[in-house]
C-alpha positions as CSV (number, residue, x, y, z in Angstrom):
1,M,-0.2,0.0,0.0
2,S,1.5,3.4,-0.5
3,H,1.4,6.9,0.6
4,P,-1.6,8.7,-0.2
5,A,-0.4,11.9,-2.4
6,N,-2.2,15.0,-1.4
7,R,-4.3,16.0,1.7
8,A,-7.2,14.3,0.0
9,A,-6.9,11.6,-0.6
10,R,-5.1,10.9,3.1
11,R,-9.0,11.9,4.4
12,A,-10.3,9.3,2.2
13,A,-8.3,7.1,3.8
14,A,-9.1,7.8,6.8
15,R,-12.3,7.8,6.5
16,H,-12.0,4.4,5.2
17,H,-10.9,3.1,8.6
18,N,-13.7,3.9,10.1
19,G,-12.3,4.6,13.1
20,D,-10.1,1.7,12.8
21,R,-6.4,2.7,13.9
22,K,-5.3,-0.5,14.0
23,V,-3.8,-0.6,10.5
24,E,0.3,-1.0,9.7
25,P,0.9,3.4,9.0
26,T,2.9,3.9,5.8
27,Y,5.8,5.8,5.0
28,R,6.5,7.7,2.2
29,G,9.7,6.4,0.6
30,F,11.0,4.4,3.4
31,A,11.8,0.4,1.8
32,E,10.8,-2.3,4.0
33,K,13.4,-2.9,6.8
34,K,16.0,-5.7,6.1
35,W,16.1,-7.1,9.5
36,S,19.5,-10.0,8.9
37,L,21.8,-7.0,7.4
38,V,20.8,-5.3,11.3
39,Y,23.7,-7.5,12.4
40,L,26.2,-7.8,10.1
41,R,29.4,-7.1,11.8
42,H,30.5,-4.3,9.5
43,N,27.1,-2.3,11.0
44,K,27.6,-3.4,14.7
45,L,30.5,-1.8,13.9
46,H,29.2,1.2,12.4
47,R,27.0,1.2,15.3
48,A,29.8,1.1,17.7
49,R,31.7,3.9,16.0
50,Q,28.9,6.1,15.9
51,I,28.0,5.7,19.7
52,G,31.2,5.9,20.4
53,K,32.3,2.5,21.8
54,I,35.2,0.7,20.5
55,W,34.2,-2.3,19.5
56,P,35.5,-5.8,19.1
57,Y,38.8,-5.9,20.8
58,R,41.1,-6.0,17.7
59,E,39.5,-2.4,16.5
60,W,40.9,-1.2,20.0
61,E,44.2,-2.5,19.3
62,K,44.1,-1.0,16.3
63,L,43.3,2.2,16.6
64,M,45.8,2.5,19.4
65,A,48.5,0.7,17.5
66,D,47.6,4.4,14.8
67,A,47.1,6.2,17.6
68,V,49.7,9.0,19.8
69,P,50.5,6.8,22.6
70,V,50.2,8.3,26.3
71,K,54.1,8.8,27.0
72,V,54.9,8.0,30.9
73,L,57.1,8.6,33.0
74,F,58.9,6.4,36.4
75,V,60.9,8.2,38.9
76,C,62.8,6.7,42.3
77,S,65.5,7.6,42.8
78,H,68.4,6.1,42.0
79,N,66.2,4.3,38.8
80,K,68.1,1.5,39.5
81,W,64.8,-1.0,41.0
82,R,61.7,0.3,41.3
83,S,61.5,2.9,38.0
84,P,63.0,0.6,35.6
85,T,60.9,-2.1,36.6
86,G,57.4,0.5,35.3
87,E,58.9,1.4,33.2
88,A,59.8,-2.7,31.8
89,V,56.2,-3.1,32.5
90,F,54.4,-0.6,30.8
91,A,57.1,-0.9,27.1
92,N,55.3,-3.3,25.7
93,V,51.9,-2.1,26.2
94,A,50.1,-0.9,23.1
95,G,49.6,3.0,23.0
96,V,52.1,3.3,25.5
97,S,55.6,4.9,25.4
98,A,57.6,4.4,29.0
99,R,60.6,6.2,30.2
100,S,62.7,6.5,33.8
101,G,64.7,8.5,35.9
102,G,65.7,9.1,39.1
103,T,66.3,12.2,41.0
104,A,69.2,11.6,43.0
105,R,72.4,13.1,41.4
106,D,73.7,9.6,41.4
107,A,70.9,7.7,39.2
108,R,71.5,5.6,36.4
109,H,69.8,8.0,34.4
110,Q,68.7,11.5,36.1
111,I,66.5,13.4,35.3
112,T,66.9,16.0,32.7
113,V,64.3,19.1,31.9
114,A,63.6,17.1,28.3
115,D,62.2,13.7,30.1
116,I,59.9,16.1,31.8
117,R,59.1,17.7,29.2
118,W,58.3,14.8,26.8
119,A,56.4,12.9,29.1
120,D,52.9,13.4,29.5
121,I,52.1,11.5,32.8
122,I,55.0,11.0,35.6
123,F,54.4,8.4,38.8
124,V,56.5,9.5,41.3
125,M,57.3,6.1,43.7
126,E,56.9,8.1,46.8
127,D,55.8,12.2,48.5
128,K,60.1,12.4,48.4
129,H,59.9,12.4,44.9
130,E,57.1,14.5,44.5
131,Q,58.7,17.7,46.9
132,R,62.2,17.0,44.5
133,L,60.8,17.5,41.2
134,R,58.7,20.8,42.5
135,A,61.3,22.4,43.4
136,D,64.3,20.6,40.7
137,F,61.7,21.4,37.7
138,R,59.4,24.2,39.2
139,Q,57.8,25.5,36.1
140,E,57.9,22.1,34.0
141,V,56.3,20.1,36.3
142,A,53.4,23.3,37.1
143,Y,51.8,21.6,34.3
144,K,52.2,17.8,33.9
145,K,49.9,14.7,35.5
146,L,51.8,13.6,38.4
147,H,51.2,11.0,40.4
148,V,51.7,10.2,43.8
149,V,49.5,7.6,44.4
150,L,52.1,4.8,44.2
151,D,53.5,5.4,47.8
152,I,55.6,2.0,46.6
153,P,58.8,1.8,49.1
154,D,62.4,1.0,48.6
155,D,61.8,-2.1,49.9
156,Y,61.6,-4.5,46.1
157,Q,64.6,-5.9,43.2
158,F,63.8,-5.4,39.7
159,M,61.2,-7.1,38.0
160,D,59.7,-8.9,41.2
161,D,56.7,-9.7,41.2
162,K,55.0,-8.2,44.2
163,L,56.3,-5.2,42.8
164,V,54.5,-5.8,38.6
165,T,51.6,-6.3,39.8
166,L,51.9,-2.9,42.1
167,L,52.6,-0.9,39.3
168,R,49.8,-2.2,36.8
169,E,46.6,-1.5,39.5
170,K,47.5,1.9,40.6
171,C,49.1,2.7,36.7
172,E,46.7,1.4,34.3
173,P,43.7,2.8,35.6
174,L,45.4,6.1,35.2
175,I,47.5,5.6,31.6
176,F,44.4,4.3,30.3
177,A,42.0,7.0,31.4
178,A,44.7,9.7,29.7
179,A,44.0,7.9,26.5
């Protein structure tokens, strides 16, 4: 049944219904919906992109590979155990670029202005590291995301299992929230 072309035809069709409005309405210019096409993979992906969801996970990996990585800087005192572990843990994660450094003068890699300017997020292991960074690099750190939520004491060796799980638990939510 086609849609009535003008007002008179619509009124005549309405009189023909005898007040019974349970008749299927007609829509001009719309074809019957093909429900089998709704469930195709590319249609689901298109709809997910429209509403801002990432579907499926492989698509997320592709997006993260193409995206600019989040640059993360891990800071501890001597850059021997804690911050190199953080760098190693997040070095192979898609969408993350990691570096590490130390605040002490005899650190393996002492923090520089270039490191701070490079980083999007800075994770420090203890409060004293934050204070040291704010004292030495006041202007560079002023507008950076500096997180002291780690609060990890100097009791762990390089790549200690407990240290790795602590770093993952505390850093992943903050890193992927920034991405």
